[in-house]
C-alpha positions in Angstrom: 87.7 90.7 97.1 90.8 92.9 97.5 90.9 95.9 99.6 93.3 98.1 101.0 94.8 99.6 104.3 97.1 102.3 105.2 99.8 101.5 107.8 103.1 103.2 108.9 106.2 102.2 111.3 105.7 105.3 113.3 104.2 104.7 116.6 101.3 107.2 118.1 104.1 108.5 120.5 106.3 109.2 117.3 109.0 106.6 117.9 109.9 104.8 114.5 110.4 101.5 113.4 110.3 99.6 117.1 107.2 97.8 117.1 106.2 96.6 114.1 103.3 98.3 111.7 100.5 100.4 112.9 97.3 100.8 110.8 94.7 103.3 110.3 91.7 102.1 112.5 88.0 102.8 112.3 86.8 104.5 115.7 86.0 100.7 117.4 89.5 99.6 116.7 88.7 98.0 113.4 91.4 98.2 110.6 90.1 100.9 108.1 89.9 99.3 104.8 89.5 101.1 101.4 88.4 99.9 97.9 91.6 101.3 96.0 94.9 103.0 96.9 93.5 106.4 95.4 90.5 106.2 97.9 93.1 105.7 100.7 95.2 108.3 99.6 92.2 110.7 99.3 91.3 110.0 103.0 94.7 110.8 104.2 94.8 114.1 101.8 91.2 115.0 103.1 92.7 114.5 106.7 95.4 117.3 106.2 98.2 114.7 106.1 100.5 114.2 103.0 99.6 111.0 101.5 103.3 110.6 99.8 104.6 110.5 103.6 107.9 108.3 103.6 106.4 106.5 106.5 103.1 105.8 105.2 102.5 102.4 103.1 99.4 101.3 101.3 98.9 97.7 101.6 96.6 94.9 99.9 94.5 93.1 102.2 92.5 89.9 100.7 89.7 88.4 102.6 90.9 89.9 105.8 95.1 88.6 105.3 97.2 91.3 104.8 99.5 90.7 101.8 103.3 91.5 102.6 
């Protein structure tokens, strides 16, 4: 089953690109996964953020492995 994750290269303190990727997470620290890119984009939009932000990436996750 393929799911989608949202990631960014912007760290929580606003530094860009120094420490790899940061993934959108559940409250328990698990990666937040979506059934489609559209569902991920809607979640970002509903949270008041721009789903087309240049630092956001929607990446495919298959069986727990992130596909580059």
